[in-house]
C-alpha positions in Angstrom: 0.7 -47.7 -36.6 1.5 -49.0 -33.1 4.2 -47.1 -31.3 5.7 -50.2 -29.6 5.2 -53.7 -31.0 6.5 -56.9 -29.4 6.0 -60.2 -31.1 7.1 -63.5 -29.4 9.8 -61.9 -27.2 12.1 -64.1 -25.2 14.9 -63.2 -22.8 17.0 -66.0 -21.5 20.0 -65.4 -19.2 22.8 -68.0 -19.1 25.1 -69.8 -21.5 23.6 -70.7 -24.9 20.3 -68.9 -24.3 19.0 -69.8 -27.8 18.9 -73.4 -26.6 16.6 -72.3 -23.8 14.2 -70.7 -26.3 14.0 -74.0 -28.2 13.4 -75.9 -25.0 10.6 -73.6 -23.9 9.0 -73.8 -27.3 9.2 -77.6 -27.0 7.3 -77.7 -23.7 10.1 -77.4 -21.1 9.0 -75.4 -18.1 10.7 -72.4 -16.6 11.6 -74.4 -13.5 13.1 -77.2 -15.6 15.1 -74.7 -17.6 16.6 -73.3 -14.4 18.0 -76.8 -13.6 20.1 -76.4 -16.7 21.5 -73.1 -15.5 19.2 -70.9 -17.7 16.8 -68.2 -16.4 13.8 -67.4 -18.5 13.0 -63.8 -17.6 10.6 -63.1 -20.5 8.7 -65.9 -22.4 6.9 -65.4 -25.7 5.6 -61.9 -24.9 3.5 -60.2 -27.5 1.7 -56.9 -27.2 1.2 -53.5 -28.9 1.1 -50.0 -27.4 -0.9 -47.5 -29.4 -0.3 -43.8 -29.8 -1.3 -41.8 -26.7 -2.0 -44.9 -24.6 -0.9 -45.6 -21.0 0.0 -49.3 -21.3 0.7 -50.8 -17.9 2.8 -54.0 -17.4 1.8 -55.4 -14.0 3.4 -58.2 -12.1 5.0 -59.3 -8.8 8.8 -59.4 -8.3 10.4 -61.9 -10.6 7.6 -61.8 -13.2 9.8 -60.3 -15.8 8.3 -56.8 -16.1 11.5 -54.9 -15.5 13.4 -57.0 -18.0 10.7 -56.3 -20.5 10.9 -52.5 -20.2 14.7 -52.7 -20.5 14.3 -54.6 -23.7 11.9 -51.9 -25.0 14.6 -49.3 -24.2 17.2 -51.3 -26.0 19.3 -51.8 -22.9 18.9 -55.6 -23.0 18.7 -57.4 -26.4 16.0 -60.0 -26.9 17.1 -63.6 -27.1 14.4 -64.2 -29.7 11.3 -62.5 -31.1 10.8 -59.1 -32.7 10.5 -55.6 -31.1 9.9 -52.4 -33.0 9.5 -48.7 -32.2 7.1 -47.5 -34.8 8.4 -49.1 -38.0 12.0 -49.4 -36.7 13.0 -52.9 -35.6 15.4 -52.6 -32.6 17.0 -56.0 -33.2 18.5 -54.9 -36.6 19.7 -51.5 -35.4 23.4 -50.6 -35.2 24.5 -49.3 -31.7 24.6 -45.7 -33.0 21.1 -46.0 -34.4 19.8 -47.4 -31.1 21.4 -44.5 -29.2 19.7 -42.1 -31.5 16.3 -43.7 -30.9 16.8 -43.5 -27.1 17.8 -39.8 -27.4 15.0 -38.7 -29.8 12.1 -41.0 -29.1 12.3 -42.6 -25.7 12.7 -41.1 -22.2 12.8 -42.9 -18.9 11.4 -42.2 -15.4 13.1 -44.3 -12.7 11.9 -45.6 -9.3 14.6 -43.9 -7.3 14.6 -40.5 -9.0 18.2 -40.8 -10.3 18.8 -37.1 -9.7 22.3 -35.6 -9.7 22.7 -34.2 -6.1 25.4 -31.6 -7.1 23.2 -30.1 -9.8 20.2 -27.8 -9.4 16.6 -28.9 -10.1 16.7 -27.1 -13.3 19.9 -28.6 -14.4 18.6 -32.1 -13.6 15.5 -31.4 -15.6 17.6 -30.3 -18.5 20.2 -33.1 -18.2 18.9 -35.3 -21.1 18.9 -32.3 -23.4 22.4 -31.4 -22.4 23.6 -35.0 -23.2 21.9 -34.6 -26.6 23.8 -31.4 -27.3 21.0 -28.9 -27.1 22.1 -25.3 -26.5 22.1 -24.0 -22.9 19.4 -21.4 -23.5 17.1 -23.8 -25.3 17.4 -26.6 -22.7 16.9 -24.1 -19.8 13.7 -22.9 -21.5 12.4 -26.4 -22.0 13.4 -27.5 -18.5 11.6 -24.5 -17.0 8.5 -25.3 -19.1 8.6 -29.0 -18.0 9.0 -28.0 -14.3 6.0 -25.8 -14.6 4.0 -28.7 -16.1 4.6 -30.8 -13.0 3.9 -28.0 -10.5 7.5 -27.1 -9.7 7.7 -23.6 -11.3 10.2 -21.5 -9.3 12.1 -24.5 -8.0 14.7 -24.6 -10.7 17.5 -23.0 -8.7 17.3 -25.3 -5.7 19.3 -28.5 -5.1 17.4 -31.8 -5.0 18.1 -32.1 -1.2 15.7 -29.2 -0.6 12.8 -31.1 -2.1 10.5 -33.8 -0.6 10.4 -37.3 -2.1 7.3 -36.5 -4.1 8.9 -33.3 -5.5 12.0 -35.1 -6.5 10.0 -37.6 -8.4 8.3 -34.7 -10.2 11.8 -33.5 -11.2 12.4 -37.0 -12.7 9.1 -36.7 -14.6 10.0 -33.1 -15.7 13.3 -34.4 -17.1 11.5 -37.0 -19.2 9.0 -34.3 -20.4 11.8 -31.8 -21.2 13.4 -34.4 -23.5 10.4 -34.0 -25.8 10.2 -37.7 -26.7 6.9 -39.2 -27.8 7.5 -42.4 -25.7 7.9 -42.4 -21.9 9.0 -45.6 -20.0 8.2 -45.5 -16.3 9.7 -48.3 -14.2 8.0 -48.5 -10.8 8.1 -44.7 -10.9 5.9 -44.1 -7.9 6.5 -47.2 -5.8 9.1 -45.5 -3.5 6.6 -42.8 -2.5 4.2 -42.6 0.5 0.6 -43.6 -0.4 -0.8 -40.1 -0.4 2.1 -38.7 -2.4 1.8 -41.7 -4.7 -1.8 -41.0 -5.5 -1.0 -37.4 -6.1 1.6 -38.4 -8.6 -0.9 -40.7 -10.3 -3.3 -37.8 -10.6 -0.4 -35.7 -12.0 0.4 -38.3 -14.6 -3.3 -38.7 -15.7 -3.7 -34.9 -16.0 -0.4 -34.6 -18.0 -1.5 -37.4 -20.3 -4.8 -35.8 -21.1 -2.9 -32.6 -22.1 0.2 -34.1 -23.8 -1.0 -37.5 -25.1 2.4 -39.2 -24.7 2.7 -42.9 -25.3 3.5 -44.4 -21.9 4.7 -47.9 -20.9 4.3 -48.0 -17.1 5.7 -50.8 -14.9 4.2 -51.5 -11.5 3.6 -54.3 -9.0 0.5 -52.5 -7.6 -2.7 -53.7 -9.2 -4.7 -50.8 -7.8 -2.2 -48.4 -9.4 -2.4 -50.3 -12.7 -6.2 -50.3 -12.7 -6.3 -46.5 -11.9 -3.9 -45.2 -14.6 -3.8 -47.8 -17.3 -5.8 -47.7 -20.5 -4.8 -51.3 -20.9 -3.0 -53.7 -18.6 -0.7 -56.6 -19.4 -0.5 -59.0 -16.4 2.7 -61.0 -16.1 3.5 -64.2 -14.2 6.7 -66.1 -14.3 7.9 -64.3 -17.4 4.7 -64.7 -19.4 1.9 -62.3 -20.2 -1.2 -64.1 -18.9 -3.8 -61.5 -19.9 -4.0 -58.1 -21.7 -7.2 -56.0 -21.3 -8.8 -52.9 -19.9 -9.4 -52.7 -16.1 -13.0 -53.7 -16.7 -12.1 -56.7 -18.9 -9.7 -58.0 -16.3 -12.1 -57.5 -13.4 -15.1 -59.0 -15.2 -13.3 -61.7 -17.3 -10.2 -62.9 -15.6 -8.2 -65.2 -18.0 -7.4 -67.8 -15.4 -7.4 -68.6 -11.7 -4.2 -66.7 -11.0 -5.7 -63.5 -12.4 -9.0 -64.1 -10.5 -7.1 -64.6 -7.2 -5.1 -61.5 -7.9 -8.0 -59.2 -8.4 -10.2 -60.4 -5.6 -9.2 -57.7 -3.2 -9.4 -54.8 -5.7 -11.7 -51.9 -4.7 -13.9 -52.2 -7.7 -15.9 -49.1 -6.9 -12.7 -47.1 -7.6 -11.9 -48.9 -10.8 -15.3 -49.4 -12.5 -16.7 -46.3 -14.1 -20.0 -44.7 -14.7 -20.0 -45.7 -18.3 -19.9 -49.4 -17.2 -23.2 -49.3 -15.2 -25.2 -46.6 -17.0 -28.3 -47.6 -18.9 -30.4 -46.1 -21.7 -33.7 -44.5 -20.7 -36.8 -45.8 -22.4 -37.2 -42.5 -24.2 -35.7 -39.1 -24.4 -37.4 -35.8 -25.5 -35.8 -34.2 -28.6 -35.2 -30.6 -29.3 -38.4 -28.8 -30.4 -40.7 -31.2 -28.7 -43.1 -29.8 -26.1 -45.1 -30.8 -23.0 -47.7 -32.8 -25.0 -45.0 -35.1 -26.5 -43.3 -35.3 -23.1 -46.6 -36.3 -21.5 -47.3 -39.0 -24.2 -43.8 -40.5 -23.7 -44.1 -40.6 -19.9 -47.5 -42.4 -20.2 -46.1 -44.9 -22.7 -43.0 -45.7 -20.7 -44.7 -45.5 -17.3 -41.7 -43.6 -16.0 -41.9 -40.6 -13.7 -39.0 -38.6 -15.4 -37.8 -37.9 -18.9 -34.5 -36.6 -20.1 -34.7 -33.7 -22.6 -31.9 -33.3 -25.1 -30.7 -30.4 -27.2 -30.0 -30.9 -31.0 -26.4 -31.6 -30.3 -27.3 -34.4 -27.9 -26.3 -32.4 -24.8 -28.7 -32.9 -21.9 -31.1 -30.0 -21.5 -32.8 -31.1 -18.2 -35.0 -33.6 -16.4 -38.8 -33.3 -16.8 -41.0 -34.8 -14.1 -44.4 -36.4 -14.5 -46.4 -34.1 -12.2 -44.9 -31.0 -13.8 -45.5 -32.2 -17.3 -49.1 -33.1 -16.5 -49.8 -29.7 -15.0 -48.3 -28.0 -18.1 -50.6 -30.0 -20.4 -53.7 -29.1 -18.3 -52.8 -25.4 -18.4 -52.2 -25.5 -22.2 -48.6 -24.4 -21.9 -46.2 -24.7 -24.8 -43.0 -24.3 -22.8 -41.3 -27.2 -21.0 -42.0 -27.2 -17.2 -38.5 -27.4 -15.8 -38.7 -28.4 -12.1 -37.7 -26.0 -9.5 -37.5 -28.8 -7.0 -35.0 -31.1 -8.7 -31.7 -30.3 -10.4 -30.1 -32.4 -13.1 -26.9 -34.0 -11.8 -24.4 -34.8 -14.5 -21.4 -37.0 -14.2 -18.6 -37.9 -16.7 -18.7 -41.4 -18.1 -15.2 -42.0 -16.7 -16.1 -41.1 -13.1 -15.4 -44.0 -10.7 -18.5 -45.6 -9.2 -17.1 -44.6 -5.7 -17.6 -40.9 -6.6 -21.2 -41.3 -7.6 -22.9 -42.1 -4.3 -22.7 -38.7 -2.7 -24.1 -37.1 -5.9 -26.9 -39.6 -6.1 -27.8 -39.2 -2.4 -28.3 -35.4 -2.9 -30.7 -35.6 -5.9 -33.9 -37.4 -6.6 -33.1 -37.2 -10.3 -31.1 -40.0 -12.0 -27.5 -39.2 -12.7 -27.1 -38.1 -16.3 -23.9 -39.4 -17.9 -22.0 -37.3 -20.4 -18.8 -37.7 -22.5 -15.9 -35.3 -22.9 -18.0 -33.0 -25.2 -20.9 -33.0 -22.7 -23.1 -35.2 -25.0 -25.6 -37.5 -23.4 -24.5 -41.1 -23.0 -27.0 -42.6 -20.5 -28.5 -42.4 -17.0 -27.8 -44.0 -13.7 -31.0 -44.2 -11.5 -30.4 -44.7 -7.8 -31.6 -48.3 -7.9 -29.0 -49.1 -10.7 -26.2 -47.6 -8.6 -27.2 -49.5 -5.5 -27.5 -52.7 -7.5 -24.1 -52.2 -8.9 -22.7 -51.6 -5.4 -24.2 -54.9 -4.3 -22.7 -56.9 -7.2 -19.4 -55.1 -6.9 -19.1 -56.0 -3.2 -20.1 -59.5 -4.0 -17.5 -59.7 -6.8 -20.2 -60.7 -9.2 -21.0 -59.3 -12.6 -21.9 -55.7 -12.2 -23.5 -55.4 -15.7 -27.0 -54.0 -15.3 -27.6 -53.5 -19.0 -30.0 -56.5 -19.2 -32.1 -55.4 -16.2 -34.9 -53.0 -16.7 -35.0 -50.7 -13.7 -36.8 -47.9 -15.5 -40.2 -48.7 -13.9 -38.9 -49.5 -10.4 -40.3 -47.1 -7.8 -36.8 -46.3 -6.5 -35.6 -45.4 -10.0 -38.2 -42.7 -10.2 -36.5 -40.4 -7.8 -38.2 -41.6 -4.6 -36.3 -41.5 -1.4 -35.9 -45.2 -1.2 
């Protein structure tokens, strides 16, 4: 079941807002509605946020994203449409039920920290638990654990004024973590920070998410930030969601000219990942197969290298044509691992920008693996360079239809 479900949400500000919903459904534009004294903040928004997902709502000022997150938090009621947390519809909840959902299931991280200056860092981190009536000893323990998670162990006794801006935002994050909710709403949480601190906080969030698997709805106006941290992104314009997709889907298949114009300056090498450009080698050598089989496969594929795999599909090493041929001539049964070439492995989620230094240091193709170290594919040098060219040209980076396996520069030469 989805954690957050929105279906046809509208939020109209002004007198008789239901009249505005009817007008919009009948074809009236947002600008025309404004002439009647009604402001359409959110228009027919539908989306689902899955468990453990970072779902980013991205848009410029006035696009409706902040209104949307406040509707999810129950702070602003929807004019029309349905909004549910799990199987609980917010629209039909009594005020007491809504407060209980906010206390037990939803925590919020704000843009401007919202720390209480007269309280210590530890007390700020425990504040949500205090409001919920948790005992002092329990909330202090949970606050200390949360501060440790965000790298602020030992800072609990200080006042917020003793902390830098980035550290104060970590306290806000710790407060949300200490609450123990499964949903975190983050409204422009990092936008007030300097660029370097902001990137550090993004890294912190990604690391925490890998460990804690919270469900996060993240609001931002920064497309690079959205692309970097979001599992999926909803792009908003003038109150409407114009596209929902992964970073790669939005970069490669923009829904309209607005999205295409918005993404044209994105550094794609930092968004697109190894898994998007990797290719499958013509053959791989299985466990238990020796030099003669390797030699046969190399002859048939006309390739100069061959990836050997263990039984669990983890990569064992790269075999090179000359070494294999020598082993066959000598009648050897053991695989001739090269002493000249190492096997560079990269994770399938590694940004393309991080692959060039690794590729430049090795003649072997980059071997792509998943979280369990299992083989996923390879990235020969020519494939990486081709991807760079198409990324810089804002063209389609997909190399899956091109056969580079027999190209000289894919064989490990110093092209």
